[in-house]
C-alpha positions in Angstrom: 93.9 94.4 117.0 95.4 91.0 117.1 92.0 89.3 116.5 90.2 91.8 114.3 92.9 92.4 111.4 93.2 89.0 110.2 89.3 88.9 109.8 88.9 92.4 108.5 91.6 91.7 106.0 89.8 88.7 104.8 86.3 90.1 104.4 88.0 92.8 102.6 89.9 90.5 99.8 86.5 88.4 100.1 84.3 91.4 99.0 86.6 92.6 96.4 86.6 91.8 92.8 89.7 89.7 91.8 91.0 93.2 90.1 90.9 95.3 93.0 92.1 93.4 95.7 95.3 95.1 95.6 93.8 98.4 96.1 91.7 97.5 98.4 94.3 95.8 100.8 96.4 98.9 100.1 93.4 101.4 101.2 92.9 99.1 104.2 96.2 99.3 105.9 96.5 103.3 104.9 93.1 103.6 107.0 94.1 101.3 109.9 97.7 103.3 110.1 95.8 106.9 109.7 93.1 105.6 112.3 95.7 104.8 115.0 97.6 107.8 114.5 94.7 110.2 114.6 93.5 108.5 117.6 96.6 108.5 119.9 96.9 112.2 118.2 93.5 113.4 119.8 93.7 111.5 123.1 96.9 112.9 123.4 95.9 116.6 122.9 92.9 115.9 125.6 95.6 114.6 128.0 97.7 117.2 127.4 94.6 120.2 127.5 94.0 119.2 131.3 95.6 121.0 133.9 96.6 117.5 135.6 96.6 113.9 135.1 93.8 112.9 136.9 90.2 110.9 136.6 88.5 113.4 134.3 91.5 113.8 132.0 91.6 110.1 131.7 87.6 109.7 131.4 87.6 112.2 128.8 90.6 110.2 126.9 88.3 107.3 126.8 85.3 109.1 125.9 87.4 110.3 122.9 88.4 106.7 121.9 84.9 105.3 122.7 83.2 107.8 120.3 86.0 107.0 117.6 85.0 103.9 118.0 81.2 104.3 117.9 81.9 106.3 114.7 83.8 103.0 113.3 80.8 100.8 114.2 78.2 103.6 112.5 80.3 103.2 109.6 80.3 99.5 109.2 77.2 99.5 107.9 78.0 100.8 104.8 80.2 97.4 103.8 77.7 95.3 101.7 78.6 92.7 99.1 77.6 94.6 95.6 76.9 92.0 92.7 79.8 91.2 90.2 79.8 93.6 87.3 79.4 91.9 83.9 81.6 93.0 80.9 
């Protein structure tokens, strides 16, 4: 988090048109907060669903977190530089 977020912020601002930088920066912060809350809720639900804390429940929690990370990696391919619109 500490190393990724500043780089992602700079990349977002670099790929955004000047008129869209505020909206995109806001969307980045919202997405960061919502994804952290979602992963926390999912992993908490997996831990609570187990009968007792143990290796299996922690492995399932790790699998959920890894799945969310893999989904992020797959979706990251959608980020491309678009040509500037001429008005």
